[in-house]
C-alpha positions as CSV (number, residue, x, y, z in Angstrom):
1,X,49.8,217.3,116.3
2,X,53.2,216.9,117.9
3,X,56.1,217.9,115.6
4,X,59.8,218.1,115.8
5,X,60.8,221.0,118.1
6,X,62.3,224.1,116.5
7,X,65.6,223.8,118.3
8,X,66.0,220.2,116.9
9,X,65.2,221.5,113.4
10,X,67.9,224.2,113.6
11,X,70.3,221.8,115.2
12,X,69.8,219.3,112.4
13,X,70.2,221.9,109.7
14,X,73.4,223.3,111.3
15,X,75.0,219.8,111.6
16,X,74.0,219.0,108.0
17,X,75.7,222.2,106.7
18,X,78.7,221.2,108.8
19,X,79.2,218.0,106.9
20,X,77.4,215.5,109.0
21,X,75.6,212.6,107.4
22,X,71.8,212.5,107.4
23,X,71.7,209.1,109.0
24,X,74.0,210.2,111.8
25,X,71.9,213.3,112.4
26,X,68.7,211.2,112.5
27,X,70.2,208.9,115.1
28,X,71.4,211.9,117.2
29,X,67.9,213.4,117.5
30,X,66.2,210.0,117.7
31,X,64.2,210.5,114.5
32,X,63.9,209.3,111.0
33,X,66.0,210.3,107.9
34,X,63.0,212.0,106.4
35,X,62.6,214.0,109.6
36,X,66.0,215.5,109.0
37,X,65.7,216.0,105.3
38,X,62.4,217.9,105.5
39,X,63.7,220.9,107.5
40,X,66.7,221.2,105.0
41,X,64.3,221.2,102.1
42,X,62.0,223.7,103.8
43,X,65.0,226.0,104.5
44,X,66.0,225.9,100.8
45,X,62.5,226.9,99.7
46,X,61.5,229.4,102.3
47,X,64.7,230.4,104.0
48,X,63.7,229.1,107.5
49,X,63.1,225.8,109.2
50,X,59.7,226.6,110.6
51,X,56.7,224.5,109.4
52,X,54.8,225.7,106.4
53,X,51.4,227.2,107.2
54,X,48.8,224.5,107.6
55,X,45.2,224.3,108.5
56,X,44.2,223.2,111.9
57,X,42.8,224.3,115.2
58,X,44.3,227.7,116.3
59,X,46.4,227.8,119.5
60,X,44.3,229.3,122.2
61,X,47.2,230.7,124.3
62,X,50.1,233.0,123.5
63,X,53.8,232.3,124.5
64,X,53.4,234.7,127.4
65,X,50.3,232.9,128.6
66,X,52.1,229.6,128.3
67,X,54.8,230.9,130.7
68,X,52.1,232.3,133.0
69,X,50.5,228.8,133.1
70,X,53.7,227.1,134.0
71,X,55.0,229.4,136.7
72,X,52.3,228.8,139.4
73,X,52.8,225.0,139.1
74,X,56.5,225.5,139.7
75,X,55.8,227.5,142.8
76,X,53.1,225.1,144.1
77,X,53.4,221.5,143.1
78,X,49.9,220.7,144.5
79,X,48.2,223.2,142.3
80,X,45.5,221.7,140.1
81,X,45.0,222.3,136.4
82,X,41.4,223.3,136.9
83,X,42.5,226.1,139.2
84,X,44.9,227.5,136.6
85,X,42.4,227.1,133.8
86,X,39.8,229.1,135.8
87,X,42.0,232.2,136.2
88,X,43.8,232.1,132.8
89,X,41.9,233.8,129.8
90,X,42.5,232.5,126.2
91,X,43.2,234.5,123.1
92,X,39.9,233.4,121.5
93,X,37.9,232.3,124.5
94,X,37.2,234.0,127.9
95,X,38.7,230.9,129.6
96,X,40.7,227.9,128.7
97,X,40.2,224.2,129.6
98,X,42.1,222.2,132.1
99,X,43.3,220.0,129.2
100,X,45.0,223.0,127.7
101,X,46.9,223.6,131.0
102,X,47.9,219.9,131.0
103,X,49.2,220.2,127.4
104,X,51.3,223.3,128.1
105,X,52.8,221.7,131.2
106,X,53.6,218.5,129.3
107,X,55.4,220.6,126.7
108,X,57.6,222.0,129.5
109,X,58.2,218.6,131.1
110,X,55.9,219.2,134.0
111,X,53.0,217.1,135.3
112,X,49.6,218.6,136.2
113,X,47.8,217.7,139.3
114,X,44.3,216.4,139.0
115,X,41.6,216.7,141.7
116,X,42.0,214.0,144.3
117,X,39.3,211.3,144.3
118,X,38.6,210.4,148.0
119,X,36.2,208.4,150.0
120,X,32.9,210.2,150.7
121,X,32.7,210.8,154.4
122,X,29.4,211.2,156.1
123,X,28.8,212.8,159.5
124,X,29.0,209.4,161.2
125,X,32.3,208.6,159.5
126,X,33.8,211.9,160.7
127,X,32.6,211.3,164.2
128,X,34.2,207.8,164.2
129,X,37.5,209.1,162.9
130,X,37.6,211.9,165.5
131,X,36.8,209.4,168.2
132,X,39.6,207.1,167.1
133,X,42.1,209.9,166.7
134,X,41.2,211.2,170.2
135,X,41.8,207.8,171.7
136,X,45.2,207.3,170.0
137,X,46.6,210.8,169.9
138,X,48.7,210.2,173.0
139,X,50.2,207.0,171.6
140,X,54.0,207.3,171.5
141,X,56.4,205.8,169.0
142,X,56.9,202.8,171.3
143,X,53.1,202.2,171.1
144,X,53.0,202.4,167.3
145,X,56.0,200.2,166.8
146,X,54.0,197.3,168.3
147,X,51.4,197.5,165.4
148,X,51.6,195.4,162.3
149,X,50.0,197.4,159.5
150,X,48.6,195.1,156.8
151,X,46.7,195.6,153.6
152,X,46.3,194.3,150.0
153,X,46.7,196.2,146.8
154,X,46.2,195.5,143.1
155,X,48.9,196.3,140.5
156,X,48.1,196.4,136.8
157,X,50.4,195.4,134.0
158,X,51.6,198.1,131.6
159,X,50.1,197.7,128.1
160,X,52.7,197.4,125.3
161,X,55.7,199.7,125.8
162,X,53.9,202.0,128.1
163,X,53.5,204.9,125.6
164,X,50.5,206.5,123.9
165,X,50.9,206.9,120.2
166,X,49.3,210.2,119.3
167,X,50.6,210.9,115.8
168,X,53.2,209.5,113.4
169,X,54.3,209.8,109.8
170,X,55.7,206.9,107.9
171,X,58.7,205.3,109.6
172,X,58.3,207.7,112.6
173,X,56.2,205.5,114.9
174,X,58.5,205.7,117.9
175,X,60.1,209.1,117.6
176,X,60.3,211.1,120.8
177,X,58.3,214.0,119.4
178,X,55.4,211.8,118.4
179,X,54.9,209.8,121.6
180,X,53.8,210.6,125.2
181,X,54.7,208.5,128.2
182,X,52.0,207.1,130.4
183,X,51.7,208.6,133.9
184,X,50.6,205.3,135.5
185,X,50.2,201.7,134.8
186,X,47.8,201.2,131.9
187,X,45.2,198.5,131.4
188,X,45.8,194.9,130.9
189,X,46.1,192.0,133.4
190,X,46.7,192.6,137.0
191,X,47.6,190.8,140.2
192,X,46.8,191.4,143.9
193,X,49.5,191.3,146.6
194,X,49.3,191.4,150.4
195,X,51.9,192.6,152.8
196,X,52.5,193.8,156.4
197,X,54.9,196.4,157.8
198,X,55.9,197.7,161.2
199,X,58.6,199.9,162.5
200,X,61.2,197.2,162.8
201,X,59.8,194.3,160.8
202,X,58.0,193.3,157.6
203,X,56.2,190.2,156.4
204,X,56.7,188.5,153.1
205,X,54.9,189.9,150.1
206,X,52.2,187.4,149.1
207,X,50.8,187.2,145.6
208,X,47.1,186.5,145.7
209,X,45.6,184.5,142.8
210,X,42.3,186.0,141.8
211,X,40.1,188.0,144.2
212,X,40.3,187.9,148.0
213,X,37.4,186.6,150.0
214,X,37.1,185.6,153.7
215,X,38.0,182.0,153.2
216,X,41.1,182.8,151.1
217,X,42.1,185.5,153.5
218,X,41.9,183.1,156.4
219,X,43.6,180.1,154.7
220,X,46.2,181.9,152.5
221,X,47.1,185.0,154.5
222,X,46.3,184.7,158.2
223,X,47.1,181.1,158.8
224,X,50.5,180.8,157.0
225,X,51.8,184.4,157.4
226,X,50.1,186.5,160.1
227,X,49.7,183.9,162.9
228,X,53.4,182.7,162.7
229,X,54.6,186.3,162.6
230,X,52.6,187.3,165.7
231,X,53.7,184.2,167.5
232,X,57.3,185.2,166.9
233,X,56.5,188.7,168.1
234,X,53.8,188.2,170.9
235,X,53.7,191.9,171.8
236,X,52.5,192.9,168.3
237,X,48.9,193.9,167.4
238,X,47.3,193.2,164.0
239,X,45.9,196.1,162.0
240,X,43.6,195.6,159.0
241,X,40.9,197.7,157.5
242,X,37.2,197.1,157.4
243,X,37.0,195.2,154.1
244,X,34.4,192.5,154.0
245,X,37.0,189.8,153.8
246,X,38.6,191.1,157.1
247,X,35.4,191.6,159.1
248,X,33.7,188.3,158.2
249,X,32.5,186.3,161.2
250,X,34.7,183.3,160.2
251,X,37.7,185.6,160.2
252,X,36.9,187.2,163.5
253,X,36.3,183.8,165.1
254,X,39.6,182.6,163.7
255,X,41.5,185.5,165.2
256,X,39.8,185.2,168.5
257,X,40.5,181.5,168.8
258,X,44.2,182.2,168.3
259,X,44.3,185.2,170.7
260,X,45.3,187.6,168.0
261,X,44.9,191.2,169.2
262,X,43.3,193.5,166.5
263,X,43.6,197.2,166.5
264,X,40.2,199.0,166.1
265,X,40.2,200.9,162.8
266,X,37.8,203.7,161.6
267,X,36.0,203.0,158.3
268,X,37.0,204.8,155.1
269,X,40.4,205.8,156.4
270,X,43.1,204.8,153.9
271,X,44.9,208.0,154.6
272,X,45.8,206.8,158.1
273,X,47.3,203.5,157.1
274,X,51.1,203.8,156.4
275,X,51.1,200.7,154.2
276,X,49.1,202.6,151.6
277,X,52.1,204.9,151.1
278,X,54.3,201.8,150.8
279,X,52.2,200.6,147.9
280,X,52.7,203.9,146.2
281,X,56.5,203.6,146.8
282,X,56.5,200.1,145.4
283,X,54.5,201.2,142.4
284,X,56.9,203.9,141.5
285,X,59.9,201.6,142.0
286,X,58.5,199.1,139.6
287,X,57.6,201.7,137.0
288,X,61.1,203.1,137.2
289,X,62.8,199.9,136.3
290,X,65.0,200.0,133.2
291,X,63.2,197.0,131.7
292,X,59.5,197.2,132.6
293,X,57.6,193.9,133.2
294,X,55.9,192.5,130.0
295,X,53.7,189.9,131.6
296,X,52.0,189.0,134.9
297,X,54.8,186.6,136.0
298,X,57.5,189.3,135.5
299,X,55.3,191.8,137.2
300,X,55.0,189.6,140.2
301,X,58.8,189.0,140.2
302,X,59.5,192.7,140.0
303,X,57.1,193.4,142.9
304,X,58.8,190.8,145.1
305,X,62.3,192.1,144.3
306,X,61.4,195.7,144.9
307,X,59.6,194.8,148.1
308,X,62.9,193.5,149.4
309,X,64.8,196.5,148.2
310,X,62.7,199.0,150.3
311,X,64.8,199.9,153.3
312,X,63.5,199.4,156.8
313,X,64.2,203.0,157.6
314,X,61.7,204.2,154.9
315,X,59.1,201.9,156.5
316,X,59.9,203.2,160.0
317,X,59.5,206.8,158.8
318,X,56.0,206.0,157.5
319,X,55.0,204.2,160.7
320,X,56.2,207.2,162.8
321,X,54.1,209.6,160.8
322,X,50.7,208.6,162.2
323,X,48.3,211.6,161.8
324,X,45.9,211.6,164.7
325,X,46.4,215.3,165.4
326,X,45.8,216.1,161.7
327,X,42.5,214.2,161.8
328,X,41.3,216.2,164.8
329,X,42.4,219.5,163.1
330,X,40.4,218.4,160.0
331,X,37.3,217.7,162.1
332,X,37.4,214.1,161.1
333,X,37.9,214.9,157.4
334,X,40.6,213.7,155.1
335,X,44.2,214.6,155.9
336,X,46.8,215.8,153.5
337,X,49.8,213.6,153.5
């Protein structure tokens, strides 16, 4: 049950004793008037501002263990909560849960890493990835700058104000101590967008209505956007993954009739496509806006605006970081970006 931190209680009591008004103090700590009055009443009755003893689930870690939990994650930002939970004993249990580690990090303003969910690679997939990396490992920056990396991604709309309400008393619904921010976009309506980037150029960001199939990909993406772009830059090569809408026979015939060169791409290899990191950058930019989008139309407008705000140098850095050698070192497995 989140409560007002101890330092805020003591700060409120000191300012009240100094002559500050209750309403001013409540506004200063972003709380309610009753939140300020309660520690003062507790101090008069017990001589301290700490909460009265109450029944509830006992805390399974001590303050020393809490510090022990947070230190490894400060040293290694990629450390997972499950790893820390496995090596940290509790006061009442031989081990603690990963959720306890996440809770202790959240109290300190940290974020716990979760196990990465990746594509399952079979032996055939690894062989194909190694073969592709061996073929392109000697490509220079001049070779990669002639590739147009394209892909589509789906962005979800934040539900409500983007916060999870975990506990509140009366008139304390949106106090800082009683809410937790969402780490990612929550549920709700979503839209799909398509885009393409290269070292020196980028395409327009296209908002796709509904799902993407082969007909819509050919008529709404390739014909109005990709073909004119490649005609303006005849030395460029198209790259897209092995999605069914990309590998359909009608799409392949369409590209062949217009003499569009397509870069061969190994299956289940999103870690090799630079534009996937552009989607992550675009997602973080939209979530960091002062006024988050409240509906699908505003979300689409925010994506289009932030797409134009991404500098070309950031895109060039991603294109120049192709990881053929890392794939070979991982024996065709996933690479760590």
